[in-house]
C-alpha positions in Angstrom: -12.4 13.0 12.5 -13.9 10.3 10.3 -11.3 7.8 8.9 -12.6 5.8 6.0 -12.0 2.0 6.2 -9.9 1.9 9.4 -9.1 -1.8 9.0 -7.5 -1.3 5.7 -5.5 1.6 7.1 -4.3 -0.4 10.0 -3.3 -3.4 7.8 -1.5 -1.0 5.5 0.5 0.5 8.3 1.3 -3.0 9.6 2.5 -4.3 6.3 4.6 -1.3 5.6 6.1 -1.7 9.1 7.0 -5.3 8.4 8.5 -4.4 5.1 10.7 -1.8 6.7 12.0 -4.1 9.4 14.4 -5.9 7.1 16.4 -2.7 6.8 17.6 -3.1 10.3 18.8 -6.7 9.9 22.3 -6.7 8.4 23.3 -9.4 5.8 20.0 -11.4 6.3 17.6 -8.5 5.6 17.9 -8.5 1.8 17.3 -12.3 1.7 14.1 -11.8 3.8 12.9 -9.3 1.2 13.0 -12.2 -1.3 10.4 -14.0 0.8 8.4 -10.9 1.8 8.0 -9.4 -1.7 5.6 -12.0 -3.1 3.6 -12.1 0.1 3.3 -8.3 0.2 2.1 -8.4 -3.5 -0.5 -11.0 -2.6 -1.7 -8.9 0.4 -1.9 -5.7 -1.7 -4.1 -7.6 -4.2 -6.4 -8.8 -1.4 -6.7 -5.3 0.1 -7.5 -3.7 -3.3 -9.0 -6.3 -5.6 -9.6 -4.0 -8.6 -7.3 -3.0 -11.5 -5.5 -0.4 -9.4 -4.8 -3.2 -6.8 -3.2 -5.3 -9.5 -0.9 -2.4 -10.5 -0.1 -1.7 -6.9 0.8 -5.3 -6.3 3.3 -5.2 -9.1 4.7 -1.9 -7.6 4.9 -3.3 -4.1 6.7 -6.4 -5.3 9.3 -4.3 -7.2 9.7 -2.0 -4.2 10.3 -4.9 -1.8 12.6 -6.8 -4.0 14.8 -3.9 -5.0 17.5 -2.9 -2.4 17.3 0.3 -0.4 13.6 0.9 -1.4 12.1 -0.5 1.8 11.5 2.9 3.3 8.8 3.7 0.7 5.4 3.1 2.5 3.6 1.6 -0.6 0.6 0.2 1.3 -0.1 3.5 3.1 0.4 5.5 -0.1 -2.1 3.2 -1.8 -4.6 3.7 1.0 -4.2 7.5 0.8 -4.8 7.3 -3.0 -7.9 5.1 -2.7 -9.6 6.6 0.3 -8.4 10.2 0.6 -7.1 11.7 -2.6 -9.3 9.7 -5.0 -12.4 10.4 -2.9 -11.8 14.2 -3.0 -11.3 14.3 -6.7 -14.6 12.5 -7.4 -16.7 15.0 -5.5 -18.5 17.3 -8.0 -20.9 20.1 -7.8 -24.4 19.2 -8.9 -27.0 21.8 -9.9 -30.5 21.1 -8.6 -33.3 22.7 -10.7 -36.2 24.0 -8.6 
């Protein structure tokens, strides 16, 4: 099985895991989200530097700053969108004249 851009996938899983860790820390966890949200947005922008990355960085910031939304794997969903779903939708049949 060929996985496109493995480094981006591993980073996405790592960043989602770090973002979800704050759920398990009572009282202090929500305050850590205040620090993590801008950093996560910056990392999203670095992983996906185009217009979609800019939109995704806003979404990941909102997801990390809002309470009880840490379970959403935003980085991994963005990876799936960019490298799996988007790639399949751009494949088109081409007629070759002989």
